[in-house]
GUKENU-845854 format. One record per residue (C-alpha): chain; y, z, x; residue in three letters; residue number from 1. Coordinates in steps of 0.25 Angstrom, whole numbers. Layout:
<pts>
- ch|y|z|x|aa|i
- A|Y|Z|X|ALA|NUM
...
</pts>
This chain:
<pts>
- ch|y|z|x|aa|i
- A|332|4|-107|MET|1
- A|337|2|-93|LYS|2
- A|347|-9|-89|LEU|3
- A|337|-18|-82|ASN|4
- A|328|-18|-94|ASP|5
- A|339|-22|-103|LEU|6
- A|347|-32|-95|PHE|7
- A|337|-37|-84|SER|8
- A|335|-52|-83|VAL|9
- A|327|-52|-71|GLU|10
- A|315|-61|-71|GLY|11
- A|320|-69|-83|LYS|12
- A|320|-84|-83|VAL|13
- A|334|-89|-87|VAL|14
- A|340|-103|-90|ILE|15
- A|355|-105|-90|VAL|16
- A|359|-118|-94|THR|17
- A|372|-123|-88|GLY|18
- A|370|-113|-78|GLY|19
- A|376|-120|-66|SER|20
- A|390|-115|-68|ARG|21
- A|399|-107|-78|GLY|22
- A|394|-97|-88|ILE|23
- A|380|-103|-85|GLY|24
- A|380|-100|-71|GLU|25
- A|386|-86|-73|MET|26
- A|374|-83|-82|ILE|27
- A|364|-89|-73|ALA|28
- A|370|-81|-62|ARG|29
- A|369|-68|-70|GLY|30
- A|354|-70|-73|PHE|31
- A|350|-74|-59|LEU|32
- A|357|-62|-53|ALA|33
- A|349|-53|-62|ASN|34
- A|335|-59|-58|GLY|35
- A|333|-70|-68|ALA|36
- A|327|-84|-65|ARG|37
- A|338|-93|-69|VAL|38
- A|338|-108|-72|TYR|39
- A|351|-116|-74|ILE|40
- A|354|-129|-79|SER|41
- A|366|-139|-78|SER|42
- A|368|-154|-80|ARG|43
- A|373|-155|-65|THR|44
- A|362|-153|-56|ALA|45
- A|369|-151|-43|ASP|46
- A|378|-140|-49|VAL|47
- A|366|-133|-56|CYS|48
- A|357|-134|-43|ASN|49
- A|369|-128|-35|ALA|50
- A|371|-117|-45|THR|51
- A|357|-113|-45|ALA|52
- A|356|-112|-30|GLU|53
- A|369|-104|-29|ARG|54
- A|364|-94|-39|LEU|55
- A|351|-92|-33|GLN|56
- A|357|-90|-19|ALA|57
- A|367|-80|-25|ASP|58
- A|356|-72|-33|TYR|59
- A|342|-76|-28|GLY|60
- A|332|-78|-39|GLY|61
- A|330|-91|-45|GLN|62
- A|340|-100|-51|CYS|63
- A|335|-114|-55|VAL|64
- A|343|-126|-58|SER|65
- A|338|-136|-68|ILE|66
- A|349|-146|-71|PRO|67
- A|349|-152|-85|ALA|68
- A|358|-157|-96|ASP|69
- A|354|-147|-107|LEU|70
- A|363|-155|-118|SER|71
- A|352|-165|-119|ALA|72
- A|337|-164|-123|LEU|73
- A|333|-172|-110|GLU|74
- A|340|-162|-101|GLY|75
- A|335|-150|-109|ILE|76
- A|320|-155|-108|ASP|77
- A|322|-158|-93|GLY|78
- A|327|-144|-91|PHE|79
- A|316|-137|-99|VAL|80
- A|305|-145|-91|ALA|81
- A|311|-141|-78|GLU|82
- A|312|-126|-82|PHE|83
- A|298|-126|-88|SER|84
- A|292|-131|-75|SER|85
- A|298|-118|-69|ARG|86
- A|297|-108|-80|GLU|87
- A|288|-104|-91|GLU|88
- A|298|-95|-98|ARG|89
- A|313|-93|-101|LEU|90
- A|319|-79|-103|ASP|91
- A|333|-83|-105|VAL|92
- A|340|-97|-109|LEU|93
- A|355|-97|-107|VAL|94
- A|360|-110|-114|ASN|95
- A|373|-111|-107|ASN|96
- A|375|-126|-104|ALA|97
- A|386|-132|-112|GLY|98
- A|397|-143|-113|VAL|99
- A|411|-143|-116|ALA|100
- A|420|-155|-119|ALA|101
- A|435|-157|-122|GLY|102
- A|443|-166|-130|GLY|103
- A|454|-167|-141|ALA|104
- A|449|-164|-155|LEU|105
- A|454|-177|-159|GLU|106
- A|446|-186|-150|ASP|107
- A|435|-176|-145|PHE|108
- A|423|-186|-142|PRO|109
- A|410|-186|-149|GLU|110
- A|403|-186|-135|GLU|111
- A|409|-173|-131|SER|112
- A|406|-167|-144|TRP|113
- A|391|-171|-143|ASP|114
- A|390|-167|-128|ARG|115
- A|396|-153|-131|VAL|116
- A|387|-151|-143|MET|117
- A|374|-156|-136|GLU|118
- A|377|-147|-124|GLY|119
- A|381|-134|-131|ASN|120
- A|372|-134|-143|VAL|121
- A|361|-145|-142|LYS|122
- A|358|-141|-128|GLY|123
- A|356|-126|-130|PRO|124
- A|348|-128|-142|PHE|125
- A|338|-138|-136|PHE|126
- A|338|-130|-123|THR|127
- A|333|-118|-130|THR|128
- A|323|-126|-139|GLN|129
- A|317|-132|-126|ARG|130
- A|316|-119|-119|LEU|131
- A|311|-111|-131|LEU|132
- A|297|-111|-126|PRO|133
- A|301|-104|-113|TYR|134
- A|310|-94|-120|LEU|135
- A|298|-90|-129|GLU|136
- A|289|-89|-117|ALA|137
- A|298|-78|-111|ALA|138
- A|301|-71|-125|ALA|139
- A|294|-59|-131|SER|140
- A|298|-49|-141|ASP|141
- A|302|-39|-130|ASP|142
- A|308|-49|-121|SER|143
- A|315|-61|-129|PRO|144
- A|319|-74|-122|ALA|145
- A|334|-76|-123|LYS|146
- A|343|-88|-126|VAL|147
- A|358|-87|-123|ILE|148
- A|367|-98|-127|ASN|149
- A|381|-99|-121|ILE|150
- A|391|-102|-132|GLY|151
- A|406|-100|-131|SER|152
- A|417|-92|-137|VAL|153
- A|422|-106|-141|ASP|154
- A|410|-106|-151|GLY|155
- A|416|-93|-157|VAL|156
- A|431|-96|-158|LYS|157
- A|440|-108|-156|VAL|158
- A|442|-112|-141|SER|159
- A|456|-112|-135|PRO|160
- A|453|-126|-129|PHE|161
- A|456|-137|-140|PRO|162
- A|448|-148|-133|SER|163
- A|434|-142|-135|VAL|164
- A|431|-146|-149|SER|165
- A|416|-146|-147|SER|166
- A|414|-134|-138|TYR|167
- A|416|-123|-147|GLY|168
- A|408|-129|-159|PRO|169
- A|397|-131|-149|SER|170
- A|397|-117|-145|LYS|171
- A|398|-112|-159|ALA|172
- A|385|-120|-162|ALA|173
- A|378|-114|-150|LEU|174
- A|382|-100|-155|HIS|175
- A|375|-104|-169|GLN|176
- A|364|-110|-162|LEU|177
- A|362|-97|-155|THR|178
- A|360|-90|-168|ARG|179
- A|351|-101|-173|VAL|180
- A|342|-100|-161|LEU|181
- A|342|-85|-161|ALA|182
- A|337|-85|-176|ALA|183
- A|326|-94|-172|HIS|184
- A|321|-88|-159|LEU|185
- A|323|-73|-161|ASN|186
- A|309|-72|-167|GLN|187
- A|304|-80|-155|ARG|188
- A|310|-69|-145|ASN|189
- A|320|-79|-140|VAL|190
- A|334|-73|-142|LEU|191
- A|346|-82|-143|VAL|192
- A|360|-77|-141|ASN|193
- A|373|-84|-136|ALA|194
- A|385|-80|-127|ILE|195
- A|399|-86|-130|ALA|196
- A|407|-85|-117|PRO|197
- A|422|-85|-117|GLY|198
- A|430|-89|-104|PRO|199
- A|422|-89|-91|PHE|200
- A|426|-96|-79|PRO|201
- A|418|-109|-80|THR|202
- A|420|-123|-77|VAL|203
- A|421|-127|-92|MET|204
- A|432|-116|-95|LEU|205
- A|439|-120|-82|SER|206
- A|441|-134|-87|ARG|207
- A|447|-128|-100|GLY|208
- A|457|-121|-92|PHE|209
- A|461|-132|-83|GLY|210
- A|453|-128|-71|GLY|211
- A|445|-141|-71|GLY|212
- A|432|-134|-70|GLY|213
- A|436|-127|-57|ASP|214
- A|432|-113|-61|VAL|215
- A|437|-106|-48|GLU|216
- A|451|-112|-49|ASN|217
- A|453|-112|-64|THR|218
- A|465|-103|-68|ASP|219
- A|457|-94|-78|TRP|220
- A|470|-87|-82|GLY|221
- A|471|-95|-95|LYS|222
- A|457|-91|-98|ALA|223
- A|460|-77|-96|ARG|224
- A|472|-78|-105|ASP|225
- A|464|-82|-116|LEU|226
- A|454|-70|-115|ASN|227
- A|456|-56|-120|PRO|228
- A|449|-51|-107|ARG|229
- A|459|-58|-99|GLY|230
- A|449|-65|-90|ARG|231
- A|437|-75|-90|VAL|232
- A|423|-70|-90|GLY|233
- A|415|-66|-78|ARG|234
- A|402|-72|-74|PRO|235
- A|395|-58|-75|GLU|236
- A|400|-57|-90|GLU|237
- A|393|-69|-95|ILE|238
- A|381|-67|-87|ALA|239
- A|379|-53|-91|GLY|240
- A|379|-56|-106|LEU|241
- A|369|-67|-103|ALA|242
- A|360|-58|-96|ILE|243
- A|361|-48|-107|PHE|244
- A|357|-58|-117|LEU|245
- A|346|-62|-108|GLY|246
- A|340|-48|-106|SER|247
- A|333|-38|-114|HIS|248
- A|346|-31|-118|ALA|249
- A|349|-43|-128|SER|250
- A|335|-43|-135|ASP|251
- A|340|-39|-148|TYR|252
- A|352|-49|-148|ILE|253
- A|350|-62|-156|VAL|254
- A|359|-74|-160|GLY|255
- A|372|-68|-154|GLU|256
- A|384|-75|-148|VAL|257
- A|390|-65|-139|ILE|258
- A|404|-69|-134|THR|259
- A|407|-66|-119|CYS|260
- A|422|-69|-119|ASP|261
- A|431|-57|-115|GLY|262
- A|435|-56|-130|GLY|263
- A|439|-70|-132|TYR|264
- A|432|-71|-146|VAL|265
- A|433|-56|-151|SER|266
- A|446|-52|-145|ALA|267
- A|453|-65|-147|GLY|268
- A|457|-75|-137|ALA|269
- A|471|-80|-135|ARG|270
- A|473|-95|-135|PHE|271
- A|479|-106|-143|ASP|272
- A|472|-119|-147|LEU|273
- A|480|-127|-137|ARG|274
- A|471|-121|-126|GLY|275
- A|475|-117|-112|PRO|276
- A|486|-125|-106|GLU|277
</pts>
């Protein structure tokens, strides 16, 4: 029962949707650095291609860009067709691609509501559905395939940002979808779990804290003030949890939503509903 036997992901075929930046890139980087063959997606082709090239240059191995909009069936089917031309099996699917939209409660637009639900709930469901034959091709009693849905602490407790009316409900739905898929796929040797990240230095969170998406130059002090650990998360911390859930070490874990948040949920965050200034 050595560490390599428990936690190795070497040689695994891994998809990380939304893998061109943010938490998706952190997770893709972790799998690639540890010997997996990684496929990433993004709606923006040039960004996705550049990330794949950069990660492959940093770590060697194989990181493949397949740009696609995975909130719509047409994009999902195109992605799966391209993936299937390259691979016959899929060991780990990380459903990370997601959408956020802001707006006051009183006039939050229907289009934004639908876009968030399609990206954060519909997309992961149909991506998993369409890739299920490849997950089952990799799965066995002794080596299950893995699906890891990336939810959010906003799906566990109320967000400090008052203008994201649809985001938290969409992530709560993804957490419940995780349990539903886990119940259906467990006997088919496809294990489904979720991660609910707290604050990590991402483009999405940078916008919430007034950084305009400029991760490097955002003042993360306000985010640190909200968190019991007194800091934002580090890339290796989210990547490490994803690698654990993608390895043999998690073969008896099914249908769980694991927070990775510095104690934001369990230890209590400090905020008021007016949000950060």
